[in-house]
N, C-alpha and C positions, 0 to 999 in steps of 0.2 A: 076379591076373587083368591081363591084358597091357592096353596102352594102347588097342590096337585094339578089345578087349572093352569097354572103359570108354567108350570114344567112341560103341561102338555101341548101347550101352544108353543114354547118355543124347540118343543122338538120338533112339532109341525113344522113351524118356520124354516128348522133347519133342512127338514127331508124337502120341503119346496125347494129350496135354493138349491139341493144337490139333485133334485130331479130336473130343476131348469138349466144347470150346469150340464148334465148329460146330456138333455135334451138339445143343448147348443151346439154340443161336441159332436153329437152324433149329425146332426144336420151339416156341419161343417167338414166331418170326414166322408158323409154318403155324397155330397157334392166333389169334393177332393177324388173319390172312387171313380164318380160318373165322368169326371174330366179327364182323369186316366185312361178308362177304357175307350173311350172316344178319340183319344190323342194317339194312343200307344197299340190297344188291344187288335181293336177294330182294324186299322192300318194293318197291320201283321197279319191277322186273321185272313183279309184279303188276299195280301199278297200271297202268303203260302196257299191257299184255296186257289188263287190263279195258277199257281206253279204244279200242284197238284193237278189241276183239269189239262193242263198242258200235257203232264207225263202222262196221262191217261190216253189222252189224244192219241200221243203216239204211238203207245204199246196197241191201243186198238186198230192203227193204221195198219200195224207191222202184222198184229193178229189177222186184220180183213187181207192182205197181201198173200200170208199164210193160207187162207182159206181158199183162195184162188188161184195159187199155186198146186193147192192138193186137188180143187177141182179140175184142172186143167190136166193133170195126170193120172187122173183117176178114166 
């Protein structure tokens, strides 16, 4: 084996280790992100969505009352 071939193999091994480390880190970080989204973000969005819908429903009810009042006064 020539010196060049040995260096290429060593470089290839280092790259393979680096890629394996990065892949492992990405898998771990992705799992943590999914857990965070499921545990924190989704419930918050559901809560705020519910509040927004309730607010909109209240405003629509007031608007319906306004329309009925306008129709009665016409």
